[in-house]
C-alpha positions as CSV (number, residue, x, y, z in Angstrom):
1,M,0.0,0.0,0.0
2,S,2.8,2.4,0.6
3,D,3.9,2.0,-3.1
4,A,0.4,3.0,-4.3
5,Q,0.2,5.9,-1.9
6,T,3.6,7.2,-3.1
7,D,2.5,7.0,-6.8
8,T,-0.7,9.0,-6.1
9,D,1.3,11.6,-4.1
10,A,3.7,12.0,-7.0
11,A,0.8,12.3,-9.4
12,K,-0.8,15.0,-7.3
13,A,2.4,17.1,-6.8
14,P,2.6,20.0,-9.3
15,K,5.4,19.8,-11.8
16,K,8.1,22.4,-11.6
17,P,8.3,24.5,-14.7
18,G,11.5,24.0,-16.7
19,K,14.0,26.8,-17.3
20,A,13.9,26.0,-21.0
21,G,10.9,28.2,-21.6
22,L,12.6,31.2,-19.9
23,L,15.8,30.6,-21.8
24,I,14.1,30.3,-25.1
25,G,12.1,33.6,-24.4
26,L,15.3,35.4,-23.4
27,V,17.2,34.2,-26.6
28,L,14.3,35.3,-28.8
29,A,14.0,38.7,-27.1
30,L,17.7,39.3,-27.6
31,A,17.6,38.2,-31.3
32,L,14.5,40.3,-32.1
33,G,16.0,43.3,-30.3
34,G,19.3,43.0,-32.1
35,G,17.5,42.6,-35.4
36,G,15.4,45.6,-34.8
37,F,18.4,47.7,-33.9
38,Y,20.2,46.6,-37.0
39,A,17.2,47.4,-39.2
40,V,16.9,50.9,-37.8
41,Y,20.7,51.6,-37.7
42,S,21.3,50.4,-41.3
43,G,18.4,52.4,-42.6
44,L,16.1,49.5,-43.6
45,I,13.4,50.9,-41.4
46,L,12.9,54.6,-40.8
47,G,16.1,55.3,-42.7
48,A,17.2,57.9,-45.2
49,P,16.3,57.5,-48.9
50,A,18.4,55.2,-50.9
51,D,19.4,57.9,-53.4
52,D,21.5,59.7,-50.7
53,S,24.6,60.5,-52.7
54,H,26.4,62.2,-49.7
55,G,28.1,59.6,-47.6
56,A,29.6,60.2,-44.2
57,D,33.0,59.7,-45.7
58,S,32.7,62.6,-48.1
59,P,31.6,65.9,-46.4
60,G,30.4,68.7,-48.6
61,P,32.4,71.8,-49.2
62,I,32.9,74.0,-46.2
63,E,31.5,77.5,-46.6
64,D,33.4,80.6,-45.7
65,L,32.3,82.4,-42.6
66,P,30.6,85.7,-43.2
67,P,32.8,88.8,-42.6
68,V,32.7,89.9,-39.0
69,A,34.4,92.3,-36.6
70,F,34.4,92.7,-32.9
71,V,34.7,95.6,-30.5
72,S,35.6,94.7,-27.0
73,L,34.0,96.5,-24.0
74,E,36.0,97.3,-20.9
75,P,35.0,95.1,-17.9
76,L,32.2,96.6,-15.8
77,V,31.7,96.2,-12.0
78,V,28.1,97.2,-11.1
79,S,26.7,97.3,-7.6
80,V,23.3,95.5,-7.5
81,G,20.6,95.0,-4.9
82,D,20.2,96.7,-1.6
83,S,23.1,98.7,-0.3
84,A,23.0,96.4,2.8
85,A,23.7,93.4,0.6
86,N,26.7,95.0,-1.0
87,R,26.7,92.7,-4.0
88,H,28.6,93.3,-7.2
89,L,28.3,92.1,-10.8
90,R,31.4,91.7,-12.9
91,F,30.4,92.0,-16.5
92,R,32.6,91.8,-19.6
93,A,31.4,91.7,-23.2
94,A,32.2,92.2,-26.8
95,L,30.0,93.6,-29.6
96,E,29.8,91.8,-32.9
97,V,29.8,94.7,-35.4
98,E,29.2,94.9,-39.1
99,P,32.6,95.2,-40.9
100,G,33.4,98.8,-41.6
101,H,31.5,100.2,-38.7
102,E,34.1,99.5,-36.0
103,S,35.2,103.1,-35.7
104,E,31.7,104.4,-35.5
105,V,30.8,102.0,-32.7
106,T,34.1,102.7,-30.9
107,K,33.2,106.4,-30.8
108,V,30.0,105.7,-28.9
109,I,31.4,103.2,-26.4
110,P,31.0,105.6,-23.4
111,R,27.2,105.7,-24.2
112,V,27.1,101.9,-24.5
113,V,28.8,101.6,-21.1
114,D,26.3,104.1,-19.6
115,V,23.3,102.2,-21.0
116,L,24.7,98.9,-19.7
117,N,25.4,100.3,-16.3
118,S,22.0,101.9,-16.0
119,Y,20.2,98.7,-17.1
120,L,22.2,96.3,-15.0
121,R,21.7,98.4,-11.8
122,A,18.0,98.4,-12.4
123,V,17.7,94.6,-12.7
124,E,16.6,92.7,-9.6
125,V,19.2,90.4,-8.0
126,A,16.8,87.4,-8.3
127,D,16.8,87.9,-12.1
128,L,20.6,87.9,-12.1
129,E,20.8,84.7,-10.1
130,N,18.5,82.8,-12.4
131,P,20.6,81.0,-15.0
132,N,17.7,81.0,-17.5
133,A,17.3,84.8,-17.3
134,L,20.7,85.5,-19.0
135,I,19.1,85.0,-22.4
136,D,16.5,87.7,-21.7
137,L,19.0,90.0,-20.1
138,R,21.3,89.6,-23.1
139,A,18.4,90.4,-25.5
140,Q,17.4,93.5,-23.5
141,M,21.0,94.8,-23.4
142,L,21.5,94.1,-27.2
143,R,18.4,96.1,-28.0
144,R,19.5,99.1,-25.9
145,I,23.0,99.0,-27.5
146,Q,21.4,98.9,-31.0
147,L,19.4,102.0,-30.1
148,V,22.5,103.8,-29.0
149,T,24.8,102.8,-31.9
150,G,22.1,103.0,-34.6
151,E,20.4,100.3,-36.6
152,G,22.5,97.9,-38.6
153,R,25.8,98.5,-36.9
154,V,25.8,96.0,-34.0
155,R,24.7,92.4,-34.8
156,D,25.1,90.7,-31.4
157,L,26.3,91.0,-27.9
158,L,28.7,88.4,-26.8
159,I,28.9,88.0,-23.0
160,M,32.4,87.0,-21.9
161,E,32.0,87.2,-18.1
162,F,29.0,87.4,-15.9
163,V,29.8,86.9,-12.3
164,L,27.7,87.9,-9.3
165,N,29.6,88.3,-6.0
C-alpha cells in the first residue's frame, strides 16, 4: 500500500516549470531586439532615402564664414541689490559689429557703457541669479545697444564674463 500511496502523491504534486521556456524567451527577445536595432541603424526601417549620394565619408564643401568684426568693451563692475547686501556684478562683453562700422561703434562706447550700467543696476538680484534669465538680459542689453549705436551696426552682444559676487 505504501507504493500505491507514493504513486498517487507523485501524481498530485505539481510539476516544476522548466527553465527551458525562460531561456528560449530570453534568446528570442535578444535576437529580435538586435534585429530591430540593425534594421533601424542600417536604414532598412525609418532610414534615409536610398538615393542619398552624400556619404559620411565625403563631407560637402565648407562654406566661408561671413565677414565679422568685434569691438571689446571694458569690464564693468556694477553694484546691484540693496546697499546692505553690497553685491557686485562683474560683466565683460564684446560687440559683434558689421565690418566697416568698427570706428563708428568705438566712438560711442561711453554711451554703450552708460546704457549697460543703467540697465544692470535696475535689474533685480533674483533675475541675475536665475541662469535662464541670462538670455532675456542679453536680448534687452543688445536692443539698448542697438538703439545707442544706430540700426544695422551691432549684430550681437557676446557675454564673456557674468559673475555675481
